[in-house]
C-alpha positions, 0 to 999 in steps of 0.5 A: 500500500502506497504511503507518504512516509517513504521515498519513491523512485521514477525510472526511465529507460532507453533501448537500442534497435535490438530492444536492449536497455542502453541507459537507465535514469532514476530519480528519487523523490519525496512522495508528498511534494514529489520533490527531487532528492537524488538522481542517477544516470547510467549508460550500459555497455556494450548495448549502448554501442549498437544502433538506437533511435535516440543514441545521440541523446545518451549524453545531453545538456540535461544529463551526463552519465554517472558511469558506463557499466555492464548490465550486471553492474548497472543493475547493482548500482540502481538497486543500491540507490533504491535500497539506500533510500528505502524505496519500495515503489517504482513509478514510470510513464508507460511502466509496463515497458520499463518493468519488462526491460528491468526484470532485476527490479520486479520485486519492487511495486511498480506504478504507471503514471499514465494510468493517472495522467490520461484520465480526466478525473485525475488530470484537471488540465485535460480540456473539455474539447479533447475526446475521452472514453466513458471511463474518463481516459483520453482517446489519444494524445496522452504520451508523456510529451503531450501530457507535460505540455498540457499540465505545464502550459509549455507548448514548445516542450519536447521530450528529450529521450534521455533516460534521466531527463525523461525520468525527471520530467515524469516526476514533474508530471506527477507533481503537476497532477497534484494528486496524493500518492495514494491515488496511484494505487489505482495505477499499480501494474501486475506481473 
């Protein structure tokens, strides 16, 4: 059960064309104000050397890699960070993707930010003009970039496609939604 008394993690990954993780961005945040407490950015080798759609974003102005490691070492570093803060709960935008690419973290509870952000009852920035299903979910246009623009009012915002920068932006989405952490219990992913 989600509570306000333990830090949370927001994780984003980028993959290569072989569907292998090339980078992991992790932010640790307090669950009351969604304030950034710590961050970690890891690039995985040799996976990062293979062609990838966003390989040019591995190092960008907003994120320099803490270190380049092999997968086993990288996952040990992520787990060390999560353990150091006592994190049990991991959040991601379209979490099933990141969850499936990080089997080493499947003992943690995972929550999908999109399952809150895409619903009119939780995202009060969704304009009446946008079509929604009967459930209140947007029929389309609920990617991280669109939701960030909607919530922040920054029409020129573009998702960087750098794992750390995107994890920070996903935390910002959570903060801008202004929902209590317990609401995300509805966004828990299974298996």
